[in-house]
N, C-alpha and C positions, 0 to 999 in steps of 0.2 A: 388218097393216102397210100394205096397199094403200090402205085408206081414209085412213089418216093422211098418206100421201104426197100425196094429192089436195087438201090444204088450200091456200087462196089466199094470194098474196103478191105481191111486186113482179114476179116472173117471169111470173106468169099475166096480170097487167095488161099487161105489155110484149108478151107473145105475142098477146093479143087485139088490142091496138092495131096491132101489125105486120100481123096477118092482115087486119084491116079496111083499113088504109091501103095496104099493099103487095101484098096477095094471097098466095095459097098458094105460088107459086113461090119467093118470098123468105122468107115466114114459116115454111115447113116446115124448111129448114136451120137457121134461127134457133131454132125450137122444139126441134130435135134437139140443138142446142148447149145449150139450157137444160136439157134432160133429162140430157145427159151431165154438165154442171156440177153439177147437183143430185146425181146418182148418185156423183160424186167425193166429195162430202161424206159420203155413206154409206160409201164405201171408207175415207175418212180416219177416220170414227168406228169402223169395224171395226178399224182399225190403232191406235186409242187416242188420237186427237187431243183428245178431251174431257179426257183426263188431262193432256196438254200444256197445254191452256188453263187447267186448274185449277192447275197448278204455275206457270204463267207468265201471270197475268191481264193483264199489260201487253201481251202478244202478242195476246190476245183483244180487248182494247180498241183496239189499233192496227188490227186487221183490221176491227172494227166501224166505226171512224172512216173508214177508206178506203172501206168499203162504203157507208156513209151518204153520204159526199161524192160517190161515183159515182152513187148514186140521185138526189141533188139535182141533179147535172149533167144526168142524163137528164131529170128533171122540168122543168128550165129549158128544155132544148131542145124538149121536147114543148109546153110553154106557148107558146113563140115560134112553133112550127110550126102552132099552132091557127089563126092568122090567115093563114097562107100557103096557096096552092093546093097540091093534091097534087103530089108530085114527078113528073117525067116518068118515063121508063122506070126502073124500080127496079133497083138494083144486083143482079146475078144471080150473082155469084161465090159459090160454096159457102162458101169460107173465111171471108169477112167476116161473113156471117150466122151461121154455125156458131160461130165463135170469139167473136162478140159475145154470143151466148147463153151460152156457157161462162163468159165474163167476168162477165156479169150475175149468174149464180148463184154464182160463186165470190166475188163481192164481198160476199156476205151470209153471215157465219159462223153465223147462227142454225140453218141446216139441220144443221150438225155437231152442235150440242147436241140438236136434235130427233132426229136419227138415233141419237145416243148414248143418249138417254133411251128411245127406242123399242126399240132393240136390247137394252138392259139389261133392260127389263121383259119383252120377249117371249122373249129367249134368255139367261137368267141363266147364269152360269158360263162357263168357257172354251169356245171354239168351235174346232173343227178347221179347217184351211185349206180343206178341201172344203166344209164347212158355211158358212164365210165367203164362199167363191166363189158358193155357191148363193144366199145371202142377197143378195149384191151383184147377181147376175144377175136376181133377182126385182125388186129396187129399180130397176135400169136398165130392165128391160122395162116395168115399171109407169110409170116416168117417160116413156119413149119413147111408149108408148100414150097416156098422158094428154095430152101436148103435141101429138101427131099428131091426136088427136080434137078438141082445142080449136081448133087451126089449121084443120083441115078444116071444122069447123062454122062458124067465124067468117069464113072466106074465101069462103063461098058468094055467089053473085050477089045474092041477097036480103039477106043480112046486110051486104054491102059497100054496097049501095044505101042501106040505112038509115044506115050510117055516113056516107056522102057527104052525106046530107041533114042530118045533125046533127054534122058533123065538128068544128066549133068547140067545142061543149059536151062532146062525148066526149073530145076531146083535152085540154080544160081540166080536166075531172074526173079523167082518168087522170093528168095532170100533178100535180094536188093530191094524189091518192092516193100517187103515187110520192114526192112531196116529204115528205108526212107519214111515210111508211115510212122514208125516209132520215133524217129528224129523230129518229124513234123509235129507229132503230138507233144513232144518235150519242149520244142523251141518256138512253136507258133503260139501267138496270143489267142 
């Protein structure tokens, strides 16, 4: 289960870019929000959200559309920021970064399907509440560790120096990647 959680997507692109541009102090709460948001999809999957999406595909399509639009909005902002100097003192409030991370990961319903498929294949049959809590705790711990490791590695002085030297291209590439992921979320079945 741990290896499957570590697959890349819009959240990891955003975590890396935030660590590069804003540093560890801002990126860590954001990464923790990303981890919590991703783990919520795991909790929703344990609660049967995939069944709700299967019974009401219009709900799934609506969440996908909103998530895709959110990723496109983020991509557009990052594209424009590529030509701007780095911001002055980064916002340091815990809530903004943390809740921004939660919102980004909740804007993409694919983790719900991912967690559902993973949980059904690894744990077929009914699960006790204790077993569900244990699975959720494992998913949350893995997500927290993963984002903390990425943010820590990408916010080092050496990595940030490389980012500053290539900011324009890194931001543009990250913007295109987020935009493509947003379009894929909107247009893929």
